[in-house]
Biotite code that builds the C-alpha atoms (Angstrom):
import biotite.structure as struc

atoms = struc.array([
    struc.Atom([-1.570, 2.394, -14.495], chain_id="A", res_id=1, res_name="UNK", atom_name="CA", element="C"),
    struc.Atom([-2.281, 1.423, -10.648], chain_id="A", res_id=2, res_name="UNK", atom_name="CA", element="C"),
    struc.Atom([-1.054, 3.135, -8.164], chain_id="A", res_id=3, res_name="UNK", atom_name="CA", element="C"),
    struc.Atom([1.201, 0.477, -6.776], chain_id="A", res_id=4, res_name="UNK", atom_name="CA", element="C"),
    struc.Atom([3.227, 0.612, -9.952], chain_id="A", res_id=5, res_name="UNK", atom_name="CA", element="C"),
    struc.Atom([3.674, 4.197, -10.029], chain_id="A", res_id=6, res_name="UNK", atom_name="CA", element="C"),
    struc.Atom([5.035, 3.857, -6.745], chain_id="A", res_id=7, res_name="UNK", atom_name="CA", element="C"),
    struc.Atom([7.319, 1.385, -7.186], chain_id="A", res_id=8, res_name="UNK", atom_name="CA", element="C"),
    struc.Atom([8.355, 3.452, -10.362], chain_id="A", res_id=9, res_name="UNK", atom_name="CA", element="C"),
    struc.Atom([9.153, 6.304, -8.006], chain_id="A", res_id=10, res_name="UNK", atom_name="CA", element="C"),
    struc.Atom([11.792, 3.876, -6.569], chain_id="A", res_id=11, res_name="UNK", atom_name="CA", element="C"),
    struc.Atom([11.382, 6.989, -3.591], chain_id="A", res_id=12, res_name="UNK", atom_name="CA", element="C"),
    struc.Atom([15.832, 7.700, -3.149], chain_id="A", res_id=13, res_name="UNK", atom_name="CA", element="C"),
    struc.Atom([19.315, 7.463, -2.143], chain_id="A", res_id=14, res_name="UNK", atom_name="CA", element="C"),
    struc.Atom([22.032, 9.762, -1.197], chain_id="A", res_id=15, res_name="UNK", atom_name="CA", element="C"),
    struc.Atom([25.848, 10.099, -0.582], chain_id="A", res_id=16, res_name="UNK", atom_name="CA", element="C"),
    struc.Atom([28.375, 11.880, 1.509], chain_id="A", res_id=17, res_name="UNK", atom_name="CA", element="C"),
    struc.Atom([31.109, 9.717, 3.469], chain_id="A", res_id=18, res_name="UNK", atom_name="CA", element="C"),
    struc.Atom([31.431, 10.859, 6.906], chain_id="A", res_id=19, res_name="UNK", atom_name="CA", element="C"),
    struc.Atom([32.788, 9.051, 9.981], chain_id="A", res_id=20, res_name="UNK", atom_name="CA", element="C"),
    struc.Atom([31.042, 8.864, 12.908], chain_id="A", res_id=21, res_name="UNK", atom_name="CA", element="C"),
    struc.Atom([32.571, 10.784, 16.052], chain_id="A", res_id=22, res_name="UNK", atom_name="CA", element="C"),
    struc.Atom([31.943, 8.741, 19.028], chain_id="A", res_id=23, res_name="UNK", atom_name="CA", element="C"),
    struc.Atom([32.080, 11.797, 21.358], chain_id="A", res_id=24, res_name="UNK", atom_name="CA", element="C"),
    struc.Atom([28.664, 13.210, 19.503], chain_id="A", res_id=25, res_name="UNK", atom_name="CA", element="C"),
    struc.Atom([25.402, 11.851, 21.063], chain_id="A", res_id=26, res_name="UNK", atom_name="CA", element="C"),
    struc.Atom([23.113, 9.746, 18.816], chain_id="A", res_id=27, res_name="UNK", atom_name="CA", element="C"),
    struc.Atom([20.760, 12.303, 18.373], chain_id="A", res_id=28, res_name="UNK", atom_name="CA", element="C"),
    struc.Atom([23.349, 14.623, 16.590], chain_id="A", res_id=29, res_name="UNK", atom_name="CA", element="C"),
    struc.Atom([22.892, 12.748, 13.473], chain_id="A", res_id=30, res_name="UNK", atom_name="CA", element="C"),
    struc.Atom([19.178, 12.846, 13.512], chain_id="A", res_id=31, res_name="UNK", atom_name="CA", element="C"),
    struc.Atom([18.820, 9.251, 12.098], chain_id="A", res_id=32, res_name="UNK", atom_name="CA", element="C"),
    struc.Atom([15.059, 9.277, 13.273], chain_id="A", res_id=33, res_name="UNK", atom_name="CA", element="C"),
    struc.Atom([14.180, 11.263, 10.425], chain_id="A", res_id=34, res_name="UNK", atom_name="CA", element="C"),
    struc.Atom([14.470, 7.567, 8.753], chain_id="A", res_id=35, res_name="UNK", atom_name="CA", element="C"),
    struc.Atom([13.621, 5.117, 11.030], chain_id="A", res_id=36, res_name="UNK", atom_name="CA", element="C"),
    struc.Atom([13.976, 1.539, 10.839], chain_id="A", res_id=37, res_name="UNK", atom_name="CA", element="C"),
    struc.Atom([12.161, -1.044, 12.958], chain_id="A", res_id=38, res_name="UNK", atom_name="CA", element="C"),
    struc.Atom([10.454, -4.070, 12.259], chain_id="A", res_id=39, res_name="UNK", atom_name="CA", element="C"),
    struc.Atom([6.774, -3.896, 12.910], chain_id="A", res_id=40, res_name="UNK", atom_name="CA", element="C"),
    struc.Atom([6.659, -0.086, 11.687], chain_id="A", res_id=41, res_name="UNK", atom_name="CA", element="C"),
    struc.Atom([3.938, 1.103, 9.680], chain_id="A", res_id=42, res_name="UNK", atom_name="CA", element="C"),
    struc.Atom([2.946, 4.256, 7.740], chain_id="A", res_id=43, res_name="UNK", atom_name="CA", element="C"),
    struc.Atom([-0.247, 4.911, 5.870], chain_id="A", res_id=44, res_name="UNK", atom_name="CA", element="C"),
    struc.Atom([-0.887, 7.390, 3.080], chain_id="A", res_id=45, res_name="UNK", atom_name="CA", element="C"),
    struc.Atom([-3.344, 9.094, 0.831], chain_id="A", res_id=46, res_name="UNK", atom_name="CA", element="C"),
    struc.Atom([-1.755, 8.702, -2.567], chain_id="A", res_id=47, res_name="UNK", atom_name="CA", element="C"),
    struc.Atom([-3.488, 11.104, -5.422], chain_id="A", res_id=48, res_name="UNK", atom_name="CA", element="C"),
    struc.Atom([-2.105, 10.799, -8.994], chain_id="A", res_id=49, res_name="UNK", atom_name="CA", element="C"),
    struc.Atom([-2.452, 12.129, -12.231], chain_id="A", res_id=50, res_name="UNK", atom_name="CA", element="C"),
    struc.Atom([-1.145, 10.093, -15.535], chain_id="A", res_id=51, res_name="UNK", atom_name="CA", element="C"),
    struc.Atom([-0.681, 11.820, -18.719], chain_id="A", res_id=52, res_name="UNK", atom_name="CA", element="C"),
    struc.Atom([-0.600, 10.288, -22.297], chain_id="A", res_id=53, res_name="UNK", atom_name="CA", element="C"),
    struc.Atom([-0.074, 11.582, -25.725], chain_id="A", res_id=54, res_name="UNK", atom_name="CA", element="C"),
    struc.Atom([-3.291, 10.101, -27.243], chain_id="A", res_id=55, res_name="UNK", atom_name="CA", element="C"),
    struc.Atom([-5.088, 12.533, -24.790], chain_id="A", res_id=56, res_name="UNK", atom_name="CA", element="C"),
    struc.Atom([-2.790, 15.300, -25.017], chain_id="A", res_id=57, res_name="UNK", atom_name="CA", element="C"),
    struc.Atom([-3.026, 18.081, -22.320], chain_id="A", res_id=58, res_name="UNK", atom_name="CA", element="C"),
    struc.Atom([-5.777, 16.025, -20.395], chain_id="A", res_id=59, res_name="UNK", atom_name="CA", element="C"),
    struc.Atom([-5.079, 13.563, -17.409], chain_id="A", res_id=60, res_name="UNK", atom_name="CA", element="C"),
    struc.Atom([-5.219, 9.717, -18.886], chain_id="A", res_id=61, res_name="UNK", atom_name="CA", element="C"),
    struc.Atom([-6.155, 8.612, -15.364], chain_id="A", res_id=62, res_name="UNK", atom_name="CA", element="C"),
    struc.Atom([-6.671, 9.902, -11.921], chain_id="A", res_id=63, res_name="UNK", atom_name="CA", element="C"),
    struc.Atom([-6.733, 7.787, -8.752], chain_id="A", res_id=64, res_name="UNK", atom_name="CA", element="C"),
    struc.Atom([-6.974, 8.006, -4.992], chain_id="A", res_id=65, res_name="UNK", atom_name="CA", element="C"),
    struc.Atom([-5.749, 5.636, -3.111], chain_id="A", res_id=66, res_name="UNK", atom_name="CA", element="C"),
    struc.Atom([-4.515, 4.359, 0.858], chain_id="A", res_id=67, res_name="UNK", atom_name="CA", element="C"),
    struc.Atom([-1.067, 2.713, 0.432], chain_id="A", res_id=68, res_name="UNK", atom_name="CA", element="C"),
    struc.Atom([0.688, 1.111, 3.716], chain_id="A", res_id=69, res_name="UNK", atom_name="CA", element="C"),
    struc.Atom([4.288, 0.492, 4.246], chain_id="A", res_id=70, res_name="UNK", atom_name="CA", element="C"),
    struc.Atom([5.270, -1.964, 6.714], chain_id="A", res_id=71, res_name="UNK", atom_name="CA", element="C"),
    struc.Atom([8.838, -3.024, 7.740], chain_id="A", res_id=72, res_name="UNK", atom_name="CA", element="C"),
    struc.Atom([8.244, -6.773, 8.202], chain_id="A", res_id=73, res_name="UNK", atom_name="CA", element="C"),
    struc.Atom([11.914, -8.469, 7.940], chain_id="A", res_id=74, res_name="UNK", atom_name="CA", element="C"),
    struc.Atom([15.689, -7.721, 7.782], chain_id="A", res_id=75, res_name="UNK", atom_name="CA", element="C"),
    struc.Atom([18.554, -9.207, 6.040], chain_id="A", res_id=76, res_name="UNK", atom_name="CA", element="C"),
    struc.Atom([22.301, -8.418, 5.580], chain_id="A", res_id=77, res_name="UNK", atom_name="CA", element="C"),
    struc.Atom([23.110, -7.232, 2.138], chain_id="A", res_id=78, res_name="UNK", atom_name="CA", element="C"),
    struc.Atom([26.626, -8.111, 0.446], chain_id="A", res_id=79, res_name="UNK", atom_name="CA", element="C"),
    struc.Atom([28.102, -4.929, 1.941], chain_id="A", res_id=80, res_name="UNK", atom_name="CA", element="C"),
    struc.Atom([27.192, -6.022, 5.205], chain_id="A", res_id=81, res_name="UNK", atom_name="CA", element="C"),
    struc.Atom([24.542, -3.448, 5.570], chain_id="A", res_id=82, res_name="UNK", atom_name="CA", element="C"),
    struc.Atom([21.319, -4.523, 7.682], chain_id="A", res_id=83, res_name="UNK", atom_name="CA", element="C"),
    struc.Atom([18.415, -4.027, 5.179], chain_id="A", res_id=84, res_name="UNK", atom_name="CA", element="C"),
    struc.Atom([14.558, -3.917, 6.063], chain_id="A", res_id=85, res_name="UNK", atom_name="CA", element="C"),
    struc.Atom([12.124, -5.565, 3.838], chain_id="A", res_id=86, res_name="UNK", atom_name="CA", element="C"),
    struc.Atom([9.293, -3.236, 3.146], chain_id="A", res_id=87, res_name="UNK", atom_name="CA", element="C"),
    struc.Atom([5.845, -4.413, 2.183], chain_id="A", res_id=88, res_name="UNK", atom_name="CA", element="C"),
    struc.Atom([3.524, -2.097, 0.082], chain_id="A", res_id=89, res_name="UNK", atom_name="CA", element="C"),
    struc.Atom([0.087, -2.781, 0.608], chain_id="A", res_id=90, res_name="UNK", atom_name="CA", element="C"),
    struc.Atom([-2.966, -0.918, -1.274], chain_id="A", res_id=91, res_name="UNK", atom_name="CA", element="C"),
    struc.Atom([-6.558, -0.523, 0.120], chain_id="A", res_id=92, res_name="UNK", atom_name="CA", element="C"),
    struc.Atom([-8.818, -2.416, -2.085], chain_id="A", res_id=93, res_name="UNK", atom_name="CA", element="C"),
    struc.Atom([-11.905, -0.043, -1.839], chain_id="A", res_id=94, res_name="UNK", atom_name="CA", element="C"),
    struc.Atom([-14.426, -2.698, -2.364], chain_id="A", res_id=95, res_name="UNK", atom_name="CA", element="C"),
    struc.Atom([-13.627, -5.003, 0.090], chain_id="A", res_id=96, res_name="UNK", atom_name="CA", element="C"),
    struc.Atom([-11.844, -2.565, 2.496], chain_id="A", res_id=97, res_name="UNK", atom_name="CA", element="C"),
    struc.Atom([-8.740, -4.851, 2.870], chain_id="A", res_id=98, res_name="UNK", atom_name="CA", element="C"),
    struc.Atom([-5.185, -4.310, 2.400], chain_id="A", res_id=99, res_name="UNK", atom_name="CA", element="C"),
    struc.Atom([-3.813, -6.199, -0.610], chain_id="A", res_id=100, res_name="UNK", atom_name="CA", element="C"),
    struc.Atom([0.052, -6.751, -0.871], chain_id="A", res_id=101, res_name="UNK", atom_name="CA", element="C"),
    struc.Atom([1.517, -5.399, -4.010], chain_id="A", res_id=102, res_name="UNK", atom_name="CA", element="C"),
    struc.Atom([5.181, -5.663, -4.054], chain_id="A", res_id=103, res_name="UNK", atom_name="CA", element="C"),
    struc.Atom([8.422, -5.403, -1.383], chain_id="A", res_id=104, res_name="UNK", atom_name="CA", element="C"),
    struc.Atom([11.107, -3.199, -1.231], chain_id="A", res_id=105, res_name="UNK", atom_name="CA", element="C"),
    struc.Atom([13.845, -2.314, 0.862], chain_id="A", res_id=106, res_name="UNK", atom_name="CA", element="C"),
    struc.Atom([15.153, 0.448, 3.373], chain_id="A", res_id=107, res_name="UNK", atom_name="CA", element="C"),
    struc.Atom([18.541, 0.891, 4.980], chain_id="A", res_id=108, res_name="UNK", atom_name="CA", element="C"),
    struc.Atom([20.883, 2.984, 6.719], chain_id="A", res_id=109, res_name="UNK", atom_name="CA", element="C"),
    struc.Atom([24.652, 3.517, 7.225], chain_id="A", res_id=110, res_name="UNK", atom_name="CA", element="C"),
    struc.Atom([26.384, 5.678, 9.384], chain_id="A", res_id=111, res_name="UNK", atom_name="CA", element="C"),
    struc.Atom([26.213, 8.860, 6.988], chain_id="A", res_id=112, res_name="UNK", atom_name="CA", element="C"),
    struc.Atom([23.319, 7.795, 4.598], chain_id="A", res_id=113, res_name="UNK", atom_name="CA", element="C"),
    struc.Atom([19.576, 6.361, 4.276], chain_id="A", res_id=114, res_name="UNK", atom_name="CA", element="C"),
    struc.Atom([18.755, 4.320, 1.292], chain_id="A", res_id=115, res_name="UNK", atom_name="CA", element="C"),
    struc.Atom([15.381, 2.871, -0.506], chain_id="A", res_id=116, res_name="UNK", atom_name="CA", element="C"),
    struc.Atom([15.234, 0.674, -3.133], chain_id="A", res_id=117, res_name="UNK", atom_name="CA", element="C"),
    struc.Atom([11.610, -0.149, -4.672], chain_id="A", res_id=118, res_name="UNK", atom_name="CA", element="C"),
    struc.Atom([11.501, -1.892, -8.013], chain_id="A", res_id=119, res_name="UNK", atom_name="CA", element="C"),
    struc.Atom([14.885, -2.729, -7.948], chain_id="A", res_id=120, res_name="UNK", atom_name="CA", element="C"),
    struc.Atom([15.678, 1.158, -8.384], chain_id="A", res_id=121, res_name="UNK", atom_name="CA", element="C"),
    struc.Atom([17.892, 2.179, -5.469], chain_id="A", res_id=122, res_name="UNK", atom_name="CA", element="C"),
    struc.Atom([18.144, 6.079, -4.334], chain_id="A", res_id=123, res_name="UNK", atom_name="CA", element="C"),
    struc.Atom([20.103, 7.828, -1.450], chain_id="A", res_id=124, res_name="UNK", atom_name="CA", element="C"),
    struc.Atom([17.367, 9.513, 0.458], chain_id="A", res_id=125, res_name="UNK", atom_name="CA", element="C"),
    struc.Atom([19.163, 11.667, 2.962], chain_id="A", res_id=126, res_name="UNK", atom_name="CA", element="C"),
    struc.Atom([22.594, 12.307, 4.447], chain_id="A", res_id=127, res_name="UNK", atom_name="CA", element="C"),
    struc.Atom([23.396, 12.453, 8.337], chain_id="A", res_id=128, res_name="UNK", atom_name="CA", element="C"),
    struc.Atom([23.630, 14.749, 10.206], chain_id="A", res_id=129, res_name="UNK", atom_name="CA", element="C"),
    struc.Atom([21.009, 16.453, 7.642], chain_id="A", res_id=130, res_name="UNK", atom_name="CA", element="C"),
    struc.Atom([22.280, 19.866, 7.390], chain_id="A", res_id=131, res_name="UNK", atom_name="CA", element="C"),
    struc.Atom([20.569, 22.735, 5.258], chain_id="A", res_id=132, res_name="UNK", atom_name="CA", element="C"),
    struc.Atom([22.361, 23.156, 1.793], chain_id="A", res_id=133, res_name="UNK", atom_name="CA", element="C"),
    struc.Atom([23.956, 19.625, 1.794], chain_id="A", res_id=134, res_name="UNK", atom_name="CA", element="C"),
    struc.Atom([23.885, 18.579, -1.770], chain_id="A", res_id=135, res_name="UNK", atom_name="CA", element="C"),
    struc.Atom([24.474, 14.688, -2.729], chain_id="A", res_id=136, res_name="UNK", atom_name="CA", element="C"),
    struc.Atom([24.578, 12.161, -5.485], chain_id="A", res_id=137, res_name="UNK", atom_name="CA", element="C"),
    struc.Atom([21.032, 10.498, -5.010], chain_id="A", res_id=138, res_name="UNK", atom_name="CA", element="C"),
    struc.Atom([21.382, 8.600, -8.037], chain_id="A", res_id=139, res_name="UNK", atom_name="CA", element="C"),
    struc.Atom([24.470, 7.056, -7.930], chain_id="A", res_id=140, res_name="UNK", atom_name="CA", element="C"),
    struc.Atom([23.427, 3.757, -8.403], chain_id="A", res_id=141, res_name="UNK", atom_name="CA", element="C"),
    struc.Atom([21.407, 4.530, -11.246], chain_id="A", res_id=142, res_name="UNK", atom_name="CA", element="C"),
    struc.Atom([21.627, 6.081, -14.643], chain_id="A", res_id=143, res_name="UNK", atom_name="CA", element="C"),
    struc.Atom([19.917, 9.368, -14.856], chain_id="A", res_id=144, res_name="UNK", atom_name="CA", element="C"),
    struc.Atom([19.253, 8.928, -18.376], chain_id="A", res_id=145, res_name="UNK", atom_name="CA", element="C"),
    struc.Atom([17.341, 5.802, -17.202], chain_id="A", res_id=146, res_name="UNK", atom_name="CA", element="C"),
    struc.Atom([13.855, 5.273, -18.877], chain_id="A", res_id=147, res_name="UNK", atom_name="CA", element="C"),
    struc.Atom([10.865, 4.551, -17.024], chain_id="A", res_id=148, res_name="UNK", atom_name="CA", element="C"),
    struc.Atom([7.573, 3.775, -18.392], chain_id="A", res_id=149, res_name="UNK", atom_name="CA", element="C"),
    struc.Atom([4.339, 5.331, -17.646], chain_id="A", res_id=150, res_name="UNK", atom_name="CA", element="C"),
    struc.Atom([0.991, 4.252, -19.145], chain_id="A", res_id=151, res_name="UNK", atom_name="CA", element="C"),
    struc.Atom([3.594, 2.539, -21.458], chain_id="A", res_id=152, res_name="UNK", atom_name="CA", element="C"),
    struc.Atom([5.476, 5.710, -22.244], chain_id="A", res_id=153, res_name="UNK", atom_name="CA", element="C"),
    struc.Atom([8.964, 6.156, -21.678], chain_id="A", res_id=154, res_name="UNK", atom_name="CA", element="C"),
    struc.Atom([10.276, 9.414, -19.915], chain_id="A", res_id=155, res_name="UNK", atom_name="CA", element="C"),
    struc.Atom([13.441, 9.828, -18.157], chain_id="A", res_id=156, res_name="UNK", atom_name="CA", element="C"),
    struc.Atom([12.132, 10.518, -14.704], chain_id="A", res_id=157, res_name="UNK", atom_name="CA", element="C"),
    struc.Atom([15.519, 11.431, -12.688], chain_id="A", res_id=158, res_name="UNK", atom_name="CA", element="C"),
    struc.Atom([17.256, 13.204, -15.449], chain_id="A", res_id=159, res_name="UNK", atom_name="CA", element="C"),
    struc.Atom([18.843, 16.434, -13.569], chain_id="A", res_id=160, res_name="UNK", atom_name="CA", element="C"),
    struc.Atom([18.488, 15.092, -9.999], chain_id="A", res_id=161, res_name="UNK", atom_name="CA", element="C"),
    struc.Atom([20.721, 16.971, -7.622], chain_id="A", res_id=162, res_name="UNK", atom_name="CA", element="C"),
    struc.Atom([19.514, 16.812, -4.159], chain_id="A", res_id=163, res_name="UNK", atom_name="CA", element="C"),
    struc.Atom([19.602, 18.914, -1.400], chain_id="A", res_id=164, res_name="UNK", atom_name="CA", element="C"),
    struc.Atom([18.632, 19.508, 2.048], chain_id="A", res_id=165, res_name="UNK", atom_name="CA", element="C"),
    struc.Atom([16.453, 22.941, 2.219], chain_id="A", res_id=166, res_name="UNK", atom_name="CA", element="C"),
    struc.Atom([15.742, 23.090, 5.890], chain_id="A", res_id=167, res_name="UNK", atom_name="CA", element="C"),
    struc.Atom([15.939, 20.653, 8.814], chain_id="A", res_id=168, res_name="UNK", atom_name="CA", element="C"),
    struc.Atom([14.535, 20.550, 12.362], chain_id="A", res_id=169, res_name="UNK", atom_name="CA", element="C"),
    struc.Atom([12.034, 23.619, 11.385], chain_id="A", res_id=170, res_name="UNK", atom_name="CA", element="C"),
    struc.Atom([8.335, 23.776, 12.672], chain_id="A", res_id=171, res_name="UNK", atom_name="CA", element="C"),
    struc.Atom([5.726, 23.415, 10.160], chain_id="A", res_id=172, res_name="UNK", atom_name="CA", element="C"),
    struc.Atom([2.518, 21.955, 9.165], chain_id="A", res_id=173, res_name="UNK", atom_name="CA", element="C"),
    struc.Atom([1.760, 18.907, 7.078], chain_id="A", res_id=174, res_name="UNK", atom_name="CA", element="C"),
    struc.Atom([-1.884, 18.229, 6.422], chain_id="A", res_id=175, res_name="UNK", atom_name="CA", element="C"),
    struc.Atom([-3.771, 20.023, 9.583], chain_id="A", res_id=176, res_name="UNK", atom_name="CA", element="C"),
    struc.Atom([-1.256, 18.771, 11.898], chain_id="A", res_id=177, res_name="UNK", atom_name="CA", element="C"),
    struc.Atom([1.938, 20.904, 13.279], chain_id="A", res_id=178, res_name="UNK", atom_name="CA", element="C"),
    struc.Atom([5.297, 19.578, 13.844], chain_id="A", res_id=179, res_name="UNK", atom_name="CA", element="C"),
    struc.Atom([8.358, 21.077, 15.612], chain_id="A", res_id=180, res_name="UNK", atom_name="CA", element="C"),
    struc.Atom([10.806, 19.368, 13.425], chain_id="A", res_id=181, res_name="UNK", atom_name="CA", element="C"),
    struc.Atom([10.721, 18.554, 9.568], chain_id="A", res_id=182, res_name="UNK", atom_name="CA", element="C"),
    struc.Atom([13.204, 18.150, 7.176], chain_id="A", res_id=183, res_name="UNK", atom_name="CA", element="C"),
    struc.Atom([12.686, 19.222, 3.628], chain_id="A", res_id=184, res_name="UNK", atom_name="CA", element="C"),
    struc.Atom([14.706, 17.792, 0.759], chain_id="A", res_id=185, res_name="UNK", atom_name="CA", element="C"),
    struc.Atom([14.276, 18.943, -2.886], chain_id="A", res_id=186, res_name="UNK", atom_name="CA", element="C"),
    struc.Atom([15.882, 16.166, -4.964], chain_id="A", res_id=187, res_name="UNK", atom_name="CA", element="C"),
    struc.Atom([14.978, 18.011, -8.293], chain_id="A", res_id=188, res_name="UNK", atom_name="CA", element="C"),
    struc.Atom([13.562, 21.301, -9.454], chain_id="A", res_id=189, res_name="UNK", atom_name="CA", element="C"),
    struc.Atom([13.872, 21.863, -13.037], chain_id="A", res_id=190, res_name="UNK", atom_name="CA", element="C"),
    struc.Atom([11.926, 23.055, -15.975], chain_id="A", res_id=191, res_name="UNK", atom_name="CA", element="C"),
    struc.Atom([12.276, 23.628, -19.682], chain_id="A", res_id=192, res_name="UNK", atom_name="CA", element="C"),
    struc.Atom([9.977, 24.302, -22.589], chain_id="A", res_id=193, res_name="UNK", atom_name="CA", element="C"),
    struc.Atom([9.300, 20.229, -23.087], chain_id="A", res_id=194, res_name="UNK", atom_name="CA", element="C"),
    struc.Atom([10.040, 18.673, -19.765], chain_id="A", res_id=195, res_name="UNK", atom_name="CA", element="C"),
    struc.Atom([9.371, 19.438, -15.964], chain_id="A", res_id=196, res_name="UNK", atom_name="CA", element="C"),
    struc.Atom([10.714, 17.595, -12.918], chain_id="A", res_id=197, res_name="UNK", atom_name="CA", element="C"),
    struc.Atom([10.053, 18.487, -9.447], chain_id="A", res_id=198, res_name="UNK", atom_name="CA", element="C"),
    struc.Atom([10.637, 16.318, -6.557], chain_id="A", res_id=199, res_name="UNK", atom_name="CA", element="C"),
    struc.Atom([10.226, 17.460, -2.883], chain_id="A", res_id=200, res_name="UNK", atom_name="CA", element="C"),
    struc.Atom([9.804, 15.462, 0.175], chain_id="A", res_id=201, res_name="UNK", atom_name="CA", element="C"),
    struc.Atom([8.966, 16.000, 3.849], chain_id="A", res_id=202, res_name="UNK", atom_name="CA", element="C"),
    struc.Atom([10.275, 13.953, 6.851], chain_id="A", res_id=203, res_name="UNK", atom_name="CA", element="C"),
    struc.Atom([9.021, 14.308, 10.359], chain_id="A", res_id=204, res_name="UNK", atom_name="CA", element="C"),
    struc.Atom([11.444, 13.856, 13.221], chain_id="A", res_id=205, res_name="UNK", atom_name="CA", element="C"),
    struc.Atom([10.989, 10.500, 14.970], chain_id="A", res_id=206, res_name="UNK", atom_name="CA", element="C"),
    struc.Atom([8.218, 9.610, 12.239], chain_id="A", res_id=207, res_name="UNK", atom_name="CA", element="C"),
    struc.Atom([9.604, 9.346, 8.999], chain_id="A", res_id=208, res_name="UNK", atom_name="CA", element="C"),
    struc.Atom([8.558, 10.584, 5.413], chain_id="A", res_id=209, res_name="UNK", atom_name="CA", element="C"),
    struc.Atom([5.185, 12.525, 5.928], chain_id="A", res_id=210, res_name="UNK", atom_name="CA", element="C"),
    struc.Atom([4.916, 14.474, 2.669], chain_id="A", res_id=211, res_name="UNK", atom_name="CA", element="C"),
    struc.Atom([5.751, 13.685, -1.385], chain_id="A", res_id=212, res_name="UNK", atom_name="CA", element="C"),
    struc.Atom([5.006, 15.661, -4.340], chain_id="A", res_id=213, res_name="UNK", atom_name="CA", element="C"),
    struc.Atom([6.326, 14.724, -7.819], chain_id="A", res_id=214, res_name="UNK", atom_name="CA", element="C"),
    struc.Atom([5.733, 16.389, -11.038], chain_id="A", res_id=215, res_name="UNK", atom_name="CA", element="C"),
    struc.Atom([7.404, 14.304, -13.792], chain_id="A", res_id=216, res_name="UNK", atom_name="CA", element="C"),
    struc.Atom([6.242, 15.617, -17.267], chain_id="A", res_id=217, res_name="UNK", atom_name="CA", element="C"),
    struc.Atom([7.015, 15.950, -20.660], chain_id="A", res_id=218, res_name="UNK", atom_name="CA", element="C"),
    struc.Atom([5.207, 17.693, -23.456], chain_id="A", res_id=219, res_name="UNK", atom_name="CA", element="C"),
    struc.Atom([6.241, 18.605, -27.160], chain_id="A", res_id=220, res_name="UNK", atom_name="CA", element="C"),
    struc.Atom([4.031, 21.517, -26.980], chain_id="A", res_id=221, res_name="UNK", atom_name="CA", element="C"),
    struc.Atom([6.945, 23.756, -26.509], chain_id="A", res_id=222, res_name="UNK", atom_name="CA", element="C"),
    struc.Atom([5.225, 27.059, -27.851], chain_id="A", res_id=223, res_name="UNK", atom_name="CA", element="C"),
    struc.Atom([2.262, 26.236, -25.458], chain_id="A", res_id=224, res_name="UNK", atom_name="CA", element="C"),
    struc.Atom([1.815, 28.742, -22.374], chain_id="A", res_id=225, res_name="UNK", atom_name="CA", element="C"),
    struc.Atom([-0.683, 26.680, -20.519], chain_id="A", res_id=226, res_name="UNK", atom_name="CA", element="C"),
    struc.Atom([0.342, 25.567, -16.972], chain_id="A", res_id=227, res_name="UNK", atom_name="CA", element="C"),
    struc.Atom([2.004, 21.961, -16.968], chain_id="A", res_id=228, res_name="UNK", atom_name="CA", element="C"),
    struc.Atom([-0.829, 20.103, -15.580], chain_id="A", res_id=229, res_name="UNK", atom_name="CA", element="C"),
    struc.Atom([-2.562, 21.318, -18.895], chain_id="A", res_id=230, res_name="UNK", atom_name="CA", element="C"),
    struc.Atom([-0.144, 21.090, -21.716], chain_id="A", res_id=231, res_name="UNK", atom_name="CA", element="C"),
    struc.Atom([1.783, 17.666, -20.250], chain_id="A", res_id=232, res_name="UNK", atom_name="CA", element="C"),
    struc.Atom([1.520, 14.841, -22.805], chain_id="A", res_id=233, res_name="UNK", atom_name="CA", element="C"),
    struc.Atom([3.204, 11.991, -20.819], chain_id="A", res_id=234, res_name="UNK", atom_name="CA", element="C"),
    struc.Atom([4.331, 11.530, -17.004], chain_id="A", res_id=235, res_name="UNK", atom_name="CA", element="C"),
    struc.Atom([2.601, 12.068, -13.772], chain_id="A", res_id=236, res_name="UNK", atom_name="CA", element="C"),
    struc.Atom([1.758, 13.954, -10.926], chain_id="A", res_id=237, res_name="UNK", atom_name="CA", element="C"),
    struc.Atom([1.965, 12.597, -7.548], chain_id="A", res_id=238, res_name="UNK", atom_name="CA", element="C"),
    struc.Atom([0.857, 13.698, -4.035], chain_id="A", res_id=239, res_name="UNK", atom_name="CA", element="C"),
    struc.Atom([1.680, 11.554, -0.863], chain_id="A", res_id=240, res_name="UNK", atom_name="CA", element="C"),
    struc.Atom([0.642, 12.564, 2.621], chain_id="A", res_id=241, res_name="UNK", atom_name="CA", element="C"),
    struc.Atom([1.147, 10.780, 5.950], chain_id="A", res_id=242, res_name="UNK", atom_name="CA", element="C"),
    struc.Atom([-2.495, 9.741, 7.452], chain_id="A", res_id=243, res_name="UNK", atom_name="CA", element="C"),
    struc.Atom([-1.402, 7.254, 10.093], chain_id="A", res_id=244, res_name="UNK", atom_name="CA", element="C"),
    struc.Atom([1.779, 5.439, 11.688], chain_id="A", res_id=245, res_name="UNK", atom_name="CA", element="C"),
    struc.Atom([2.863, 3.654, 14.788], chain_id="A", res_id=246, res_name="UNK", atom_name="CA", element="C"),
])
């Protein structure tokens, strides 16, 4: 499966919690700049992924590493009156070293929530202001039992998702760089004998998404004590790290 299809499936994620903006509070209080929106903004990421398939049980079906660029290229007003930003996803062609447009998504932000829609899967990514410990219905526009296909194999990617803010405005390191204000969100972290679901994202204030790690894996080897990256039979592991932005 090509990287851009895997990214589209991520349908990366919405969030709920309705609050009225208090006009007496400064805009900075709401920390909207963890999810910046502006035409012309771009982010370049290193994407590393491993796809598993039952036919090669316990072994990676495909390993890939790519550069992906997301750029906000246009806007429109949706049916609810919310301003949406059209996001172009492009993959670096490793032969020509040129960006090749892959697909379009959209991002938006209300007073209390941020949304990302990739491949028609709208998710709630965060709530404003972000408060450590806060939970929301990140998949309220989806069915948690909705099946997506990875390398032709069905998997319930969004099963048990219950996003929460782990920490906000915390200093930390992403890659080789240090930052003063990082927002960490855990969308799911569950595991059974036959399923593993982990989805973690980190945002830099004033920059946006800087890191993402997903383990969406199934196996029928329910007595196998090996690590998940050795016993998985379907699904994927993905890491995404910010390389450049404006």
